[in-house]
C-alpha positions in Angstrom: 0.1 -0.1 0.1 1.5 3.3 -1.1 1.2 6.7 0.5 -1.2 7.9 -1.9 -3.6 5.1 -1.1 -3.7 6.2 2.5 -4.8 9.5 1.7 -7.1 8.3 -1.2 -9.0 6.1 1.3 -8.0 2.8 0.0 -7.4 0.2 2.6 -5.2 -2.8 2.5 -7.2 -6.0 2.4 -5.6 -8.4 4.9 -5.8 -12.2 4.8 -7.8 -13.2 8.0 -7.8 -16.8 8.8 -10.9 -18.7 9.7 -11.7 -17.9 13.5 -13.5 -21.1 13.8 -10.7 -23.2 12.8 -8.4 -21.4 15.2 -10.7 -21.9 17.9 -11.0 -25.7 17.4 -7.4 -25.7 17.2 -6.8 -24.1 20.7 -6.2 -26.6 23.4 -6.2 -29.8 21.0 -2.7 -29.2 19.7 -1.1 -28.2 23.0 -2.9 -30.3 25.6 -3.6 -34.0 24.9 -7.0 -35.3 25.8 -7.6 -36.0 29.4 -8.6 -39.4 30.9 -11.4 -38.0 33.0 -13.4 -34.4 33.0 -15.4 -32.4 35.2 -18.6 -31.3 33.5 -21.5 -29.1 34.4 -25.0 -30.1 33.6 -28.3 -27.9 34.0 -30.8 -30.2 35.4 -34.2 -29.6 33.6 -35.9 -33.3 33.2 -35.1 -36.8 33.4 -32.9 -36.7 30.2 -30.7 -34.5 31.7 -30.3 -37.0 34.7 -29.8 -39.9 32.1 -26.9 -37.8 30.4 -25.4 -37.3 34.2 -25.5 -41.0 34.6 -24.0 -41.8 31.3 -21.1 -39.3 32.0 -20.7 -40.8 35.6 -20.4 -44.3 33.7 -17.4 -42.7 31.7 -15.9 -41.7 34.9 -16.3 -38.1 34.7 -17.1 -35.9 37.6 -20.4 -33.8 37.4 -21.5 -30.7 38.9 -25.3 -30.3 38.6 -27.0 -26.9 38.5 -30.3 -27.4 40.1 -31.7 -24.0 39.2 -33.7 -24.8 36.1 -35.8 -27.4 38.2 -36.1 -25.6 41.4 -39.6 -24.6 41.0 -40.5 -28.3 40.6 -39.4 -29.7 44.1 -41.2 -33.3 43.8 -39.5 -33.9 40.2 -36.4 -32.5 41.7 -36.3 -34.8 44.5 -37.2 -37.8 42.3 -34.4 -37.3 40.0 -32.0 -36.5 43.0 -32.9 -39.8 44.5 -32.0 -41.4 41.2 -28.7 -40.0 40.5 -28.0 -40.8 44.5 -29.3 -44.4 44.1 -26.9 -44.7 41.0 -24.0 -42.9 42.4 -24.0 -45.4 45.5 -24.6 -48.7 43.3 -21.4 -47.6 41.4 -19.4 -46.7 44.5 -19.5 -43.2 43.7 -20.7 -40.5 45.9 -23.0 -37.2 45.7 -23.0 -34.1 47.9 -24.5 -30.8 47.7 -22.1 -27.9 47.4 -24.8 -25.1 47.7 -28.6 -25.0 47.3 -28.2 -24.8 43.4 -25.1 -27.2 42.8 -24.9 -30.8 43.4 -21.4 -32.8 42.8 -21.6 -36.4 41.5 -18.4 -38.3 41.5 -17.7 -41.8 39.7 -16.6 -44.9 41.3 -13.9 -44.9 43.8 -14.1 -41.2 44.1 -15.2 -39.9 47.7 -16.3 -36.6 48.6 -14.9 -35.3 51.9 -17.9 -34.0 53.8 -17.4 -31.8 56.9 -19.8 -31.6 59.8 -20.8 -28.4 61.2 -18.8 -27.5 64.4 -21.0 -27.7 67.3 -20.7 -24.8 69.8 -19.8 -26.1 73.1 
């Protein structure tokens, strides 16, 4: 691009790579795939619970967001009981992190649960 082109308003066209391609490469080239993952699942229905069970079977750690189903306590309790039963069946674990978040772990991964300190 010449000096006159700048004054006349002609812009230089630059070659821009495919951004989607660049995003796909990020992490894959430098970091090899992991053996296990920590995944967050928004619990909306039974299908999400089945997906969580499938992920536990793949030995992934699951953080479940309960907010989408918070206004349906009966449905929420049934699904949580199902997840708890499965976790115990495979020797995994389950614990509430907050009122909205539940942690599920696969086989042979236990959660250290602290008891509230009693005031003497």
